[in-house]
MARGU-111689 format. One record per residue (C-alpha): y, z, x; residue in one letter; residue number from 1. Coordinates in pm, 1 decimal. Example, Ala and Ser with C-alpha at 12.3 -4.5 7.8 and 13.67 -1.06 7.14 Angstrom:
! residues 2
{{-450.0; 780.0; 1230.0}; a; 1} {{-106.0; 714.0; 1367.0}; s; 2} 
***
This chain:
! residues 350
{{0.0; 0.0; 0.0}; m; 1} {{234.3; 87.9; 284.7}; a; 2} {{164.7; -247.9; 450.9}; l; 3} {{227.5; -432.7; 123.6}; l; 4} {{556.5; -246.8; 78.1}; t; 5} {{656.5; -332.2; 434.9}; y; 6} {{578.2; -702.0; 382.9}; l; 7} {{773.7; -713.1; 58.0}; v; 8} {{1073.9; -545.5; 221.7}; l; 9} {{1052.6; -775.2; 523.7}; a; 10} {{1042.2; -1081.6; 298.3}; h; 11} {{1340.5; -950.7; 100.4}; l; 12} {{1535.6; -886.1; 420.2}; l; 13} {{1464.5; -1235.5; 549.5}; l; 14} {{1567.9; -1383.1; 216.4}; s; 15} {{1894.4; -1192.3; 219.5}; l; 16} {{1961.6; -1297.9; 576.6}; t; 17} {{1893.9; -1662.4; 493.0}; a; 18} {{2114.2; -1639.8; 186.3}; t; 19} {{2398.6; -1491.1; 389.3}; g; 20} {{2369.9; -1763.6; 650.7}; a; 21} {{2374.8; -2029.0; 382.6}; e; 22} {{2675.2; -1877.0; 208.4}; k; 23} {{2894.6; -1878.5; 518.5}; v; 24} {{2771.4; -2149.1; 758.3}; p; 25} {{3100.5; -2174.2; 948.4}; a; 26} {{3453.4; -2037.6; 984.3}; v; 27} {{3735.1; -2296.0; 974.8}; i; 28} {{4074.8; -2183.8; 1103.4}; v; 29} {{4430.6; -2301.6; 1039.3}; f; 30} {{4727.7; -2116.6; 1183.1}; g; 31} {{4955.6; -2015.6; 1467.4}; d; 32} {{4928.2; -1808.3; 1787.1}; s; 33} {{4770.0; -1520.5; 1595.4}; s; 34} {{4451.1; -1730.6; 1591.5}; v; 35} {{4511.1; -2026.1; 1829.5}; d; 36} {{4202.6; -2062.4; 2049.9}; a; 37} {{4360.4; -2312.4; 2290.9}; g; 38} {{4476.9; -2619.0; 2100.5}; n; 39} {{4819.6; -2594.6; 2263.0}; n; 40} {{4653.3; -2659.7; 2599.5}; n; 41} {{4618.3; -3023.3; 2494.0}; a; 42} {{4980.1; -3087.8; 2393.6}; i; 43} {{5314.6; -3101.5; 2570.1}; s; 44} {{5479.3; -2768.4; 2491.7}; t; 45} {{5607.9; -2469.9; 2686.8}; v; 46} {{5415.6; -2237.4; 2455.2}; l; 47} {{5084.9; -2197.8; 2638.0}; k; 48} {{4866.7; -1914.5; 2762.3}; s; 49} {{4588.6; -2088.1; 2957.1}; n; 50} {{4653.8; -1888.5; 3273.8}; f; 51} {{4605.5; -1534.2; 3402.7}; a; 52} {{4644.2; -1261.4; 3301.5}; p; 53} {{4578.9; -1402.7; 2953.1}; y; 54} {{4208.0; -1393.2; 2877.4}; g; 55} {{4126.6; -1143.1; 3149.6}; r; 56} {{3901.9; -951.8; 2904.5}; d; 57} {{3759.2; -1265.7; 2738.9}; f; 58} {{3410.4; -1387.9; 2829.0}; y; 59} {{3407.8; -1463.0; 3200.3}; g; 60} {{3770.9; -1356.4; 3229.1}; g; 61} {{3865.7; -1703.2; 3109.7}; q; 62} {{4220.1; -1786.4; 2998.6}; a; 63} {{4131.8; -2014.7; 2708.2}; t; 64} {{4477.5; -2045.1; 2555.7}; g; 65} {{4436.1; -1745.6; 2327.2}; r; 66} {{4751.7; -1534.3; 2321.3}; f; 67} {{4571.6; -1213.1; 2407.2}; s; 68} {{4384.0; -1043.9; 2687.0}; n; 69} {{4066.5; -1128.4; 2495.2}; g; 70} {{3955.7; -1241.7; 2153.0}; r; 71} {{4173.1; -1311.5; 1848.6}; v; 72} {{4099.2; -1217.3; 1483.6}; p; 73} {{3922.0; -1541.8; 1390.5}; s; 74} {{3669.4; -1473.4; 1668.4}; d; 75} {{3586.8; -1127.5; 1536.4}; f; 76} {{3565.1; -1253.6; 1178.4}; i; 77} {{3323.5; -1528.4; 1282.2}; s; 78} {{3107.8; -1265.8; 1450.1}; e; 79} {{3123.5; -1042.2; 1141.6}; a; 80} {{2974.5; -1325.0; 932.8}; f; 81} {{2681.7; -1342.1; 1175.4}; g; 82} {{2812.2; -1655.2; 1345.3}; l; 83} {{2929.8; -1712.1; 1702.9}; r; 84} {{3151.5; -1439.1; 1858.3}; p; 85} {{3432.4; -1692.6; 1901.5}; f; 86} {{3564.8; -2003.2; 1725.2}; v; 87} {{3649.0; -2288.3; 1965.7}; p; 88} {{3966.2; -2495.3; 1956.3}; a; 89} {{3921.0; -2843.8; 1812.0}; y; 90} {{4113.8; -3002.6; 2100.1}; l; 91} {{3916.5; -2820.7; 2370.1}; d; 92} {{3720.8; -3090.3; 2561.1}; p; 93} {{3447.4; -2838.9; 2646.5}; m; 94} {{3321.1; -2852.2; 2286.6}; y; 95} {{3196.1; -3125.0; 2053.5}; n; 96} {{3091.1; -3167.7; 1691.9}; i; 97} {{2763.0; -2981.9; 1741.8}; s; 98} {{2969.7; -2676.1; 1839.9}; d; 99} {{3224.5; -2725.8; 1564.1}; f; 100} {{2953.0; -2742.5; 1296.8}; a; 101} {{2940.3; -2361.0; 1298.3}; v; 102} {{3313.0; -2297.4; 1342.1}; g; 103} {{3627.3; -2486.3; 1433.0}; v; 104} {{3985.7; -2384.7; 1504.0}; n; 105} {{4288.0; -2610.6; 1438.0}; f; 106} {{4557.5; -2345.7; 1497.1}; a; 107} {{4861.1; -2406.2; 1716.4}; s; 108} {{5076.2; -2131.3; 1866.1}; a; 109} {{5437.1; -2152.5; 1750.5}; g; 110} {{5371.0; -2340.1; 1429.6}; t; 111} {{5438.8; -2237.4; 1070.5}; g; 112} {{5417.0; -2356.5; 712.7}; f; 113} {{5757.7; -2520.7; 757.9}; d; 114} {{5756.9; -2843.4; 964.7}; n; 115} {{6091.8; -2737.5; 1110.2}; a; 116} {{5919.2; -2437.2; 1268.0}; t; 117} {{5677.8; -2651.1; 1469.2}; s; 118} {{5974.2; -2856.9; 1592.6}; d; 119} {{6132.2; -2553.8; 1763.8}; v; 120} {{5878.2; -2552.5; 2049.6}; l; 121} {{5718.7; -2896.2; 1992.9}; s; 122} {{5382.0; -2768.7; 1872.4}; v; 123} {{5130.8; -2896.6; 1618.4}; i; 124} {{5272.3; -2892.5; 1261.9}; p; 125} {{5052.0; -2778.0; 975.5}; l; 126} {{5022.1; -3131.6; 834.9}; w; 127} {{4875.2; -3240.7; 1169.2}; k; 128} {{4625.1; -2955.0; 1159.3}; e; 129} {{4511.5; -3102.2; 826.1}; v; 130} {{4478.9; -3446.2; 986.4}; e; 131} {{4256.5; -3294.9; 1254.5}; y; 132} {{4053.3; -3133.4; 976.8}; y; 133} {{4003.8; -3472.0; 809.9}; k; 134} {{3892.0; -3614.9; 1143.2}; d; 135} {{3652.6; -3321.8; 1177.6}; y; 136} {{3506.6; -3396.1; 833.5}; q; 137} {{3438.3; -3756.4; 933.6}; t; 138} {{3264.2; -3648.6; 1254.1}; k; 139} {{3066.2; -3376.9; 1075.1}; l; 140} {{2933.4; -3622.4; 816.3}; r; 141} {{2836.8; -3868.1; 1088.9}; a; 142} {{2659.3; -3588.6; 1276.9}; y; 143} {{2476.5; -3414.8; 989.0}; l; 144} {{2481.8; -3662.1; 701.5}; g; 145} {{2691.8; -3633.6; 387.1}; d; 146} {{2483.2; -3376.2; 200.4}; q; 147} {{2453.4; -3117.6; 477.3}; k; 148} {{2811.4; -3171.1; 593.2}; a; 149} {{2946.0; -3128.3; 240.6}; n; 150} {{2749.0; -2804.3; 203.7}; t; 151} {{2908.5; -2669.3; 520.4}; i; 152} {{3256.0; -2777.7; 410.8}; l; 153} {{3229.8; -2613.5; 68.5}; t; 154} {{3050.8; -2294.7; 179.3}; q; 155} {{3256.3; -2221.8; 491.3}; s; 156} {{3527.3; -1957.1; 500.2}; v; 157} {{3874.0; -2099.0; 560.1}; y; 158} {{4108.8; -1864.1; 744.6}; l; 159} {{4483.0; -1934.6; 717.6}; i; 160} {{4703.4; -1723.0; 942.8}; s; 161} {{5066.3; -1824.6; 984.3}; l; 162} {{5416.8; -1751.9; 856.9}; g; 163} {{5565.0; -1511.7; 1112.5}; t; 164} {{5715.1; -1796.8; 1315.5}; n; 165} {{5881.3; -1940.1; 1005.4}; d; 166} {{6098.8; -1631.2; 994.7}; f; 167} {{6134.2; -1507.9; 1353.8}; l; 168} {{6136.4; -1838.9; 1542.1}; e; 169} {{6299.4; -2052.3; 1275.4}; n; 170} {{6498.1; -1884.6; 997.8}; y; 171} {{6649.2; -1601.5; 1203.3}; y; 172} {{6684.8; -1803.3; 1524.8}; t; 173} {{6785.1; -2158.6; 1430.0}; m; 174} {{7082.6; -2236.0; 1200.2}; p; 175} {{6925.7; -2512.9; 989.0}; g; 176} {{6723.0; -2322.2; 729.3}; r; 177} {{6960.8; -2025.9; 721.1}; r; 178} {{7246.8; -2255.2; 620.9}; s; 179} {{7043.1; -2391.1; 327.9}; r; 180} {{6851.5; -2090.1; 198.2}; f; 181} {{6900.1; -1721.8; 135.8}; t; 182} {{6606.3; -1521.6; 271.3}; i; 183} {{6464.6; -1488.8; -80.0}; d; 184} {{6491.4; -1864.1; -133.7}; q; 185} {{6330.0; -1932.3; 202.1}; y; 186} {{6036.9; -1707.5; 112.6}; q; 187} {{5987.4; -1912.7; -203.6}; d; 188} {{6021.1; -2234.9; -3.5}; f; 189} {{5745.1; -2122.9; 235.1}; i; 190} {{5523.8; -2009.4; -51.2}; l; 191} {{5562.0; -2350.5; -213.6}; g; 192} {{5437.4; -2515.2; 105.9}; i; 193} {{5150.6; -2265.7; 124.9}; a; 194} {{5050.7; -2346.8; -232.9}; e; 195} {{5049.2; -2721.2; -167.2}; n; 196} {{4852.9; -2670.6; 153.1}; f; 197} {{4580.1; -2468.5; -20.2}; v; 198} {{4557.8; -2727.5; -296.1}; k; 199} {{4526.7; -3002.6; -35.1}; e; 200} {{4235.5; -2844.1; 150.9}; i; 201} {{4079.2; -2754.3; -185.9}; y; 202} {{4092.1; -3125.3; -267.1}; g; 203} {{3911.9; -3188.5; 61.7}; l; 204} {{3631.4; -2946.5; -25.6}; g; 205} {{3749.2; -2594.9; 68.0}; a; 206} {{3639.0; -2326.3; -177.1}; r; 207} {{3639.0; -1994.0; 12.6}; k; 208} {{3995.5; -1952.7; 129.9}; i; 209} {{4169.2; -1655.9; 292.9}; s; 210} {{4549.0; -1657.6; 289.7}; l; 211} {{4688.1; -1421.1; 550.3}; g; 212} {{4996.9; -1210.4; 494.1}; g; 213} {{5276.4; -1123.0; 733.9}; l; 214} {{5246.6; -828.6; 975.5}; p; 215} {{5521.0; -566.9; 1023.8}; p; 216} {{5706.3; -823.7; 1232.1}; m; 217} {{6006.5; -600.0; 1291.3}; g; 218} {{5781.2; -379.2; 1506.0}; c; 219} {{5687.6; -648.0; 1756.4}; l; 220} {{5805.2; -540.1; 2104.4}; p; 221} {{6038.6; -840.4; 2123.8}; l; 222} {{6221.9; -728.4; 1810.5}; e; 223} {{6225.7; -366.0; 1924.6}; r; 224} {{6382.8; -481.2; 2252.5}; s; 225} {{6667.4; -638.3; 2056.9}; t; 226} {{6732.4; -298.4; 1901.2}; n; 227} {{6713.7; -129.4; 2240.2}; f; 228} {{6958.1; -368.8; 2402.9}; l; 229} {{7188.0; -323.1; 2105.6}; g; 230} {{7194.2; 50.3; 2161.1}; g; 231} {{6971.1; 140.6; 1864.9}; n; 232} {{6672.9; 272.2; 2058.0}; g; 233} {{6328.5; 115.3; 2030.6}; d; 234} {{6289.8; 152.9; 1654.7}; a; 235} {{6138.2; -124.6; 1444.2}; c; 236} {{6376.3; -373.5; 1285.4}; t; 237} {{6329.2; -268.6; 924.8}; e; 238} {{6511.1; -574.3; 789.2}; t; 239} {{6229.6; -793.3; 919.4}; y; 240} {{5963.5; -552.5; 795.2}; n; 241} {{6116.5; -558.3; 447.4}; n; 242} {{6112.2; -939.1; 451.6}; v; 243} {{5743.0; -926.2; 540.4}; a; 244} {{5670.3; -677.8; 261.7}; l; 245} {{5856.6; -889.5; 6.8}; g; 246} {{5680.7; -1205.0; 119.6}; f; 247} {{5340.2; -1037.4; 94.1}; n; 248} {{5410.2; -928.0; -263.0}; v; 249} {{5492.6; -1287.3; -352.0}; k; 250} {{5182.4; -1408.5; -168.1}; m; 251} {{4971.0; -1178.0; -385.9}; t; 252} {{5110.3; -1355.1; -690.6}; g; 253} {{5040.3; -1695.3; -538.0}; l; 254} {{4678.2; -1601.5; -469.7}; v; 255} {{4631.2; -1496.7; -834.0}; a; 256} {{4786.1; -1826.6; -947.4}; k; 257} {{4561.3; -2033.4; -722.1}; l; 258} {{4248.0; -1856.7; -845.1}; n; 259} {{4347.7; -1943.3; -1201.3}; e; 260} {{4428.5; -2307.1; -1128.8}; e; 261} {{4151.2; -2410.1; -887.2}; l; 262} {{3807.6; -2420.6; -1056.1}; p; 263} {{3528.2; -2292.2; -833.6}; g; 264} {{3765.5; -2161.8; -567.3}; a; 265} {{3776.5; -1806.3; -439.0}; k; 266} {{4111.3; -1734.7; -275.6}; v; 267} {{4157.1; -1393.2; -114.1}; l; 268} {{4470.5; -1233.6; 26.7}; f; 269} {{4415.4; -1088.1; 374.3}; s; 270} {{4707.1; -854.5; 425.1}; n; 271} {{4730.5; -709.3; 779.2}; p; 272} {{5060.5; -529.2; 718.9}; y; 273} {{4952.3; -175.3; 638.2}; f; 274} {{4664.5; -136.6; 883.9}; i; 275} {{4885.0; -284.7; 1157.5}; f; 276} {{5169.0; -51.4; 1062.3}; q; 277} {{4934.8; 249.1; 1076.6}; q; 278} {{4820.9; 151.3; 1425.6}; i; 279} {{5181.4; 119.9; 1542.8}; i; 280} {{5290.6; 448.3; 1385.5}; r; 281} {{4983.1; 651.3; 1484.4}; r; 282} {{4854.8; 482.5; 1800.9}; p; 283} {{4668.4; 788.4; 1931.2}; s; 284} {{4459.4; 802.7; 1612.3}; f; 285} {{4317.3; 461.2; 1708.2}; y; 286} {{4280.4; 538.9; 2077.2}; g; 287} {{4604.4; 383.7; 2202.5}; f; 288} {{4866.3; 538.4; 2428.0}; d; 289} {{5151.6; 287.7; 2381.3}; v; 290} {{5276.5; 96.0; 2078.3}; s; 291} {{5645.6; 31.8; 2146.2}; s; 292} {{5609.4; -198.1; 2447.3}; v; 293} {{5339.4; -444.1; 2552.6}; a; 294} {{5091.2; -441.7; 2839.0}; c; 295} {{5219.4; -752.4; 3014.9}; c; 296} {{5514.0; -716.7; 3256.9}; a; 297} {{5792.3; -492.1; 3123.5}; t; 298} {{5637.2; -527.2; 2778.3}; g; 299} {{5974.0; -588.1; 2619.2}; m; 300} {{6025.7; -963.9; 2602.5}; f; 301} {{5764.3; -1148.2; 2811.8}; e; 302} {{5516.7; -1390.4; 2656.4}; m; 303} {{5376.8; -1730.8; 2751.4}; g; 304} {{5485.8; -1842.0; 3097.8}; y; 305} {{5685.2; -1521.0; 3148.7}; m; 306} {{5357.1; -1331.2; 3123.9}; c; 307} {{5172.2; -1459.4; 3432.4}; n; 308} {{4965.4; -1334.9; 3725.7}; r; 309} {{5277.0; -1285.8; 3939.6}; y; 310} {{5460.9; -1071.9; 3684.9}; t; 311} {{5503.2; -713.8; 3803.5}; a; 312} {{5420.2; -399.7; 3604.8}; f; 313} {{5138.3; -545.9; 3390.6}; t; 314} {{4913.3; -259.6; 3280.0}; c; 315} {{4564.5; -220.3; 3421.7}; t; 316} {{4396.1; -119.6; 3093.1}; d; 317} {{4503.0; -323.4; 2791.0}; a; 318} {{4288.5; -110.8; 2558.3}; s; 319} {{4554.2; 161.2; 2584.2}; k; 320} {{4820.0; -72.7; 2441.8}; y; 321} {{4865.7; -198.7; 2086.1}; v; 322} {{5039.3; -512.9; 2212.9}; f; 323} {{4933.9; -746.9; 2490.6}; w; 324} {{5260.2; -939.1; 2526.9}; d; 325} {{5591.6; -901.5; 2347.6}; a; 326} {{5466.0; -1091.0; 2043.1}; f; 327} {{5086.1; -1056.7; 2030.6}; h; 328} {{4832.0; -775.6; 1990.0}; p; 329} {{4566.6; -680.0; 2241.5}; t; 330} {{4202.7; -763.9; 2182.6}; e; 331} {{4139.0; -404.0; 2075.2}; k; 332} {{4411.2; -423.4; 1810.0}; t; 333} {{4278.3; -758.8; 1691.7}; n; 334} {{3932.5; -606.3; 1655.7}; r; 335} {{4053.8; -306.9; 1452.8}; i; 336} {{4259.5; -523.7; 1216.1}; i; 337} {{3980.2; -780.7; 1178.1}; s; 338} {{3717.5; -515.0; 1108.3}; d; 339} {{3945.6; -362.2; 844.9}; h; 340} {{4011.4; -695.8; 675.0}; l; 341} {{3644.0; -788.1; 680.6}; f; 342} {{3540.8; -455.4; 531.6}; k; 343} {{3804.1; -455.9; 256.9}; h; 344} {{3862.9; -826.6; 185.5}; v; 345} {{3676.9; -1098.5; 372.5}; l; 346} {{3333.9; -943.9; 328.4}; g; 347} {{3369.3; -1059.5; -31.4}; g; 348} {{3287.5; -1411.1; 85.9}; f; 349} {{2949.1; -1309.0; 228.1}; a; 350} 
***
């Protein structure tokens, strides 16, 4: 009887495992530097990170073009679904369609929903990420056949992580959008683009879609440095945090609307704001020592080429820091946020 029970349980476990694998065969990523796995390496832009000390805690200490000392959230989420522990960049020549069949990343650091955002640093606009996705679909069907490829495309989880650059690198930095829109109007403008984007990839087969919210962007070391230089200490810029909070509330409404309008789709809102804010406010609770400045260089304003192997003062242990450079979290922070989002939101796709 015990043996029979064991065999039944083993069969059930195998069935559940197979079902899980079938439900989420791949993770497909659109976004900015929060999830870029190295696509910017292949384009002409100053916004790159394919050099030390970036990637020093990645596999083999390799600087892949991820804006971190190690992995980014899409990597951890792929692993959480039982897939590979990283999602390769579509433009990385080291990988081909056999690799991309179980996960592919189209993200480009510096981009946003707004085309004008990608123009600031000459990076890949969102519409071009979609063109790469269409190219990927063609290659996937040629590689696996229509039926299997279509199953992957409809059952995969689509991660969308962008929006911060639209505000910090575009609206608050360049005069164009600010002269046309109030901040409230610009939020609505971005949300309109986000809605059209989701509907476009839905039309191309996407059904399991995660829309990411904005982080507490006023607490990024770069924004804190602005306060410091202005004589206001190293406090977060609450104006930017309030914009993020307001945008996330509107994004919640958009997600509800999309679920009503898109038959067969499951759209989830992955909001990193509150877990990220908790980490920043109570760093010691999560095992960090420093949350106001970053690990790289002075930790106040360096990122990209200003964060390099010759920069003085870079910390020896990034796991003690919430931020890796002035704009991006460390691998440890990425893991904590990703685990939280998987447990409370993204696990619903499994």
